[in-house]
C-alpha positions in Angstrom: -2.8 1.3 18.3 -1.8 -2.0 19.9 -2.6 -5.1 17.9 -4.3 -8.0 19.5 -2.2 -11.1 18.8 -4.0 -14.0 17.1 -2.6 -17.4 18.2 -1.2 -19.3 15.2 -1.1 -16.3 12.8 2.6 -16.6 12.2 2.3 -20.3 11.1 -0.8 -19.6 9.1 0.9 -16.8 7.1 4.2 -18.8 6.8 2.5 -21.7 5.1 -0.2 -19.9 3.0 0.0 -20.0 -0.8 -1.4 -16.4 -1.1 1.8 -15.2 0.4 5.1 -14.9 -1.5 7.7 -16.2 0.9 11.4 -15.1 0.7 10.3 -12.2 -1.5 14.0 -11.1 -1.9 14.4 -14.0 -4.3 11.8 -12.4 -6.6 13.7 -9.1 -7.0 13.8 -8.4 -10.7 11.6 -11.4 -11.4 8.1 -10.5 -10.3 6.8 -10.7 -13.8 7.8 -14.3 -13.8 5.9 -15.0 -10.6 2.7 -13.5 -12.1 3.4 -15.1 -15.5 2.9 -11.9 -17.5 4.4 -8.5 -18.0 1.5 -6.4 -16.7 2.3 -3.3 -14.6 2.9 -3.9 -10.9 1.2 -1.8 -8.2 2.0 -2.2 -4.5 0.2 -1.2 -1.3 2.5 -0.6 1.6 0.7 -1.3 4.9 -2.4 -2.8 3.4 -4.1 -3.7 6.7 -7.0 -6.1 6.3 -6.8 -6.0 2.5 -10.1 -4.5 1.4 -8.6 -1.8 -0.8 -6.0 -3.9 -2.7 -8.3 -6.9 -3.1 -11.0 -4.8 -4.7 -8.5 -3.2 -7.0 -7.3 -6.6 -8.1 -10.8 -7.6 -8.9 -11.6 -4.5 -10.9 -8.2 -4.5 -12.8 -7.1 -7.9 -13.9 -4.7 -6.2 -16.3 -2.6 -5.1 -13.4 -0.6 -7.2 -10.9 -0.9 -6.2 -7.2 1.4 -6.9 -4.3 0.0 -6.2 -0.8 2.6 -5.5 1.9 1.8 -6.0 5.5 4.4 -6.6 8.2 2.1 -7.8 11.0 1.0 -11.4 10.6 -2.0 -10.9 12.8 -3.3 -8.3 10.3 -2.2 -10.2 7.2 -4.1 -13.3 8.4 -7.3 -11.3 8.2 -6.5 -10.1 4.7 -5.9 -13.7 3.6 -9.2 -14.9 5.2 -11.0 -12.1 3.3 -9.3 -13.2 0.1 -10.3 -16.8 0.7 -13.9 -15.8 1.0 -13.8 -13.9 -2.3 -12.2 -16.9 -4.1 -14.7 -19.3 -2.6 -17.4 -17.0 -4.0 -15.9 -17.6 -7.5 -13.7 -14.5 -7.8 -10.3 -14.7 -9.5 -7.4 -13.1 -7.7 -4.5 -14.6 -9.5 -3.1 -11.1 -10.1 -2.6 -10.5 -6.4 0.0 -11.8 -3.9 0.9 -10.7 -0.4 4.3 -10.3 1.3 5.2 -9.8 5.0 8.1 -7.5 5.3 9.2 -4.2 6.9 9.0 -1.3 4.4 12.6 -0.4 5.2 13.6 -3.5 3.4 11.7 -3.0 0.1 14.9 -2.2 -1.8 15.9 -5.8 -1.2 12.6 -7.0 -2.8 12.1 -4.8 -5.9 14.6 -4.0 -8.7 14.9 -0.5 -10.2 11.8 0.6 -12.0 10.0 -2.7 -11.2 6.9 -1.0 -9.7 4.6 1.4 -11.5 2.5 2.6 -8.6 2.7 2.8 -4.8 -0.3 3.2 -2.5 0.0 4.4 1.0 -3.4 4.4 2.8 -4.0 5.6 6.4 -0.5 4.9 7.5 0.5 5.2 11.1 0.9 8.9 11.8 3.7 8.5 14.4 2.6 11.7 16.1 5.7 12.3 18.3 8.2 14.6 16.5 11.1 12.3 17.4 9.4 9.5 15.4 9.1 11.6 12.2 11.5 9.3 10.2 9.1 6.3 10.9 6.3 8.0 8.9 5.9 6.3 5.5 6.0 9.7 3.7 9.2 10.8 5.4 12.3 11.5 3.2 13.8 8.3 4.6 11.0 6.2 3.0 10.6 8.4 -0.1 14.2 7.7 -0.9 13.6 4.0 -0.6 10.7 4.1 -3.0 12.9 5.9 -5.5 15.0 2.7 -5.8 12.2 0.7 -7.3 9.5 3.0 -8.7 9.4 3.4 -12.4 10.5 6.7 -13.7 7.0 7.4 -15.0 5.3 5.9 -11.9 3.5 7.6 -9.1 2.7 7.4 -5.4 -0.8 7.9 -4.0 -1.3 8.7 -0.4 -4.6 8.9 1.6 -5.1 9.8 5.3 -7.6 11.3 7.7 -4.8 12.7 9.8 -4.2 16.4 9.0 -1.0 16.6 10.9 0.5 13.7 8.9 -0.9 15.2 5.7 0.7 18.6 6.4 3.9 16.9 7.2 3.8 14.9 3.9 3.1 18.0 1.9 6.5 19.3 3.0 8.5 16.0 3.4 7.7 14.6 0.0 8.9 17.6 -2.1 12.0 17.9 0.2 12.9 14.3 -0.9 12.9 15.4 -4.5 9.4 14.5 -5.5 6.8 16.6 -7.3 3.2 16.8 -6.0 0.8 16.5 -9.0 -2.5 16.5 -7.2 -3.7 17.5 -3.7 -7.1 17.5 -2.0 -8.2 18.1 1.6 -11.7 16.7 1.0 -11.4 13.6 -1.3 -15.0 12.6 -1.2 -16.1 16.0 -2.4 -13.4 16.3 -5.1 -15.1 15.1 -8.3 -11.8 14.6 -10.2 -9.7 12.9 -7.5 -12.6 10.8 -6.1 -13.4 9.2 -9.5 -12.9 5.5 -9.1 -11.9 5.8 -5.5 -11.9 2.5 -3.5 -12.3 3.0 0.2 -10.3 1.1 2.8 -11.8 -0.2 6.0 -10.4 2.9 7.8 -11.7 5.2 5.2 -15.2 3.9 5.6 -15.0 4.3 9.3 -13.5 7.8 9.4 -15.7 9.2 6.6 -18.8 7.8 8.3 -17.9 10.0 11.3 -17.8 13.1 9.0 -14.0 13.2 8.9 -12.5 14.7 5.6 -10.2 12.4 3.8 -6.9 13.9 2.5 -5.2 12.7 -0.6 -2.1 13.5 -2.7 -0.4 12.1 -5.7 3.4 12.5 -6.3 5.9 11.7 -8.9 9.7 11.5 -8.7 11.6 14.6 -9.8 
């Protein structure tokens, strides 16, 4: 899907306090940025931010980092955050970074992150683009460099092709699937506490089933 550019989005993101600039300098020191030793959870490809912002509101005992490489999209997440803060909500446990997921090993130290969320990632449907999928072995090996040994990855999508691909690709990268559902919203256990993304609301309203898996290293 082609993004519509928003004039000034680059400058807006580059100067906003909700964004951690030069995140490579925080590698191994994210607890210092947050001012506590709470667990760190990250969402890779957070889109407009609804999911991670709601998580941060519901779980002040966890630190969240939203990762979005497109400034046009990140601007919308920041605006949504500003509205929440103006309404009196505290989001001091949340920061954003703008970076390509291929570079995350430069941003996080070994075992620095306890949970990774991947929500409605680009399916890259052409077979030749398989390595661009965020659940491909290429990316799963990157996540291994910074996920805690007892941490986990949670992945949601409405794209069955991408889900089937992930069910094979993730174990092939040395991970273990610990939970799988092909109909999240009708799975009582896996849907408990589920927070919907903007895409999830849109797709489920059309009657599309939502697929979800949870994986751990090893």
